[in-house]
C-alpha positions in Angstrom: 0.0 -0.1 0.1 1.4 3.3 -1.0 1.7 6.0 1.7 -0.1 9.1 1.0 2.3 12.2 0.1 2.1 15.4 1.9 1.1 18.2 -0.3 3.7 21.1 -0.5 2.7 24.1 1.4 3.1 27.3 -0.3 2.5 30.9 1.1 1.1 33.0 -1.8 1.7 36.8 -1.7 -1.1 39.2 -2.8 0.7 40.0 -6.1 0.6 36.4 -7.0 -3.2 36.2 -6.5 -4.0 39.3 -8.3 -1.8 38.3 -11.4 -3.2 34.7 -11.3 -6.7 35.8 -11.5 -6.1 38.7 -13.9 -4.3 36.5 -16.5 -4.9 33.0 -17.1 -1.7 32.4 -19.1 1.1 33.3 -16.6 3.0 31.5 -13.9 0.9 33.0 -11.2 -2.0 31.4 -13.0 -0.3 28.3 -13.1 0.3 28.3 -9.3 -3.3 28.9 -8.6 -4.3 26.1 -10.9 -2.1 23.7 -9.2 -3.7 24.7 -5.8 -7.2 24.4 -7.1 -6.2 20.9 -8.3 -4.9 20.2 -4.7 -1.3 19.5 -6.1 -0.2 21.8 -3.7 -1.8 23.6 -0.6 -2.2 27.4 -0.4 -1.5 29.2 2.7 -2.5 32.8 2.9 -2.7 35.3 5.7 -5.7 37.6 6.3 -3.8 40.5 5.3 -3.2 38.9 1.9 -6.8 38.2 1.4 -7.8 41.7 2.6 -5.0 43.3 0.2 -6.1 41.3 -2.8 -9.9 42.1 -2.3 -8.9 45.6 -1.9 -6.6 45.6 -5.1 -9.3 44.0 -7.2 -12.0 46.6 -5.7 -9.8 49.7 -6.6 -8.0 48.5 -9.9 -9.9 45.3 -11.4 -13.6 45.8 -10.3 -14.7 43.5 -12.9 -12.9 40.7 -11.5 -13.9 41.3 -8.0 -16.8 38.7 -8.0 -14.7 36.1 -9.8 -11.7 36.4 -7.3 -14.1 36.1 -4.3 -15.8 32.8 -5.8 -12.3 31.4 -6.6 -11.3 32.0 -2.9 -14.7 30.4 -1.5 -14.2 27.3 -3.8 -10.5 27.0 -3.1 -10.7 27.3 0.7 -6.9 27.9 1.2 -5.3 27.5 4.6 -5.9 30.8 6.4 -3.1 31.8 8.9 -3.5 34.0 11.9 -1.8 37.2 12.1 1.9 36.6 13.2 3.1 36.9 16.6 5.1 40.0 17.8 8.2 37.6 18.2 7.9 36.4 14.5 7.2 39.8 13.3 10.6 41.1 15.1 12.5 38.2 13.6 11.1 39.0 10.1 12.1 42.7 10.4 15.7 41.6 10.8 15.4 39.9 7.4 13.4 42.1 5.2 12.2 45.4 4.5 9.7 46.4 7.5 6.8 46.8 4.9 7.0 43.2 3.9 7.9 41.7 7.5 4.2 40.8 8.1 4.2 38.8 4.9 7.3 36.9 5.7 6.3 36.3 9.4 3.0 34.8 8.5 5.0 32.6 6.0 7.5 31.4 8.6 5.0 30.8 11.4 2.9 28.7 8.9 6.2 26.8 8.2 5.5 26.6 4.6 7.8 24.9 1.9 7.8 27.9 -0.4 6.9 31.5 -0.4 5.7 32.5 -3.8 5.9 36.3 -4.6 6.4 38.6 -7.6 8.3 41.1 -5.2 11.8 40.8 -6.8 13.0 44.1 -5.2 12.2 43.0 -1.4 11.9 39.2 -1.3 14.1 38.0 -4.0 17.3 40.2 -3.7 20.3 38.1 -3.1 20.9 39.6 0.3 17.3 39.1 1.5 17.3 35.6 0.0 20.2 34.5 2.0 18.5 35.3 5.5 15.2 33.7 4.7 15.1 30.1 5.8 12.2 29.3 3.4 12.6 29.2 -0.5 11.4 32.2 -2.1 10.7 32.0 -5.8 9.0 34.5 -8.3 8.1 31.9 -10.8 7.8 28.1 -11.2 
């Protein structure tokens, strides 16, 4: 009998959610497709969900209902706001404005953090400090 394999847990940043819903042909859409097919487990924080909803409402209002329906159907693993200790740790690794995203990913013990934020998350100096893998494409 074959053992069930553990799904890879990925923390999805707001920009990946927005890009994946806005365009069905890019790498972000492929990530969302893998989550929808339950090949990988999407993990998000409340902050990511709220930021994405605000972005759709402000900039892509025609996609708001599709985004909300996608999230209801997908039911990602929603993590709580990170602890103060984890926030303090994240601030030592990355620009303070992105610390809450990194802290939530660290606290959730994900395998990968998927982001399009090349400036903050994917610089060589930052990547060397982060104990989880960060990718901007698959």
